N, C-alpha and C positions, 0 to 999 in steps of 0.2 A: 506502456513503458516506463511511465513515471514511478510505478511501483518498484521498479528495479534501479533506475538511474535517477539519482536525487542529489540534492545539495548537502545531505548528511546533517540536517538540523534536527532537533528533537522531535518535531511532529512528523518527520519523513520516515519512510520504510528503513529498515535496517539494511546496511550495505552488505553485500555478498562478499564472502572471503575467498572467492575464486573467480576467475575470468568467465564471461559468457563465451560459449563457443558456437561456431556456425551450426554444426549438425544438431546440437542440443539447445540452441538459443530459444526456440518457441517453447519448449517445455519448461526451460529455466524461467522464462518470463511469466508464464502461467502459474508456476509454483511460487514466484515472488509475489504476484498479485493476490493469490489465495492466502498466503501467509499474512500479508498486510491487511487484507479484509477480515481475516479471522482474528486479529489481534484485539483482544477486548479492552486494552488500554486506549485504543485509538477509535474503535468502531463497536458500538454496542446497542442494544435494544433496551430503552428505558421503559419497562413495562408499566410502571406507575403513571407515567405520562403519556404512554402509548405512542412513543416516538422513536425513531431510528436516529441515533446520534452518531454521526460519521466525523472522521478526521477533517480538519480545516484544510487539508490538502485538496479536498474536492472543491472548496471555494476557489482555490487557486487555479485548478484545472479549468473550471467553468469560465473564469474571467479572462482566460487566454485565448 
């Protein structure tokens, strides 16, 4: 859910420009998660270092 509902800071996922609705909410949340995870400015594979570099949002999620 944090991929959809966030505090709108620079490192967070983009805010949706429409409301989440009951009937479509599950699909809307999956779409938001996929969009955030595929955003190469926040999550990427560093082939030279052979590392997955992910957004700092994951540090926050793990520490909660």
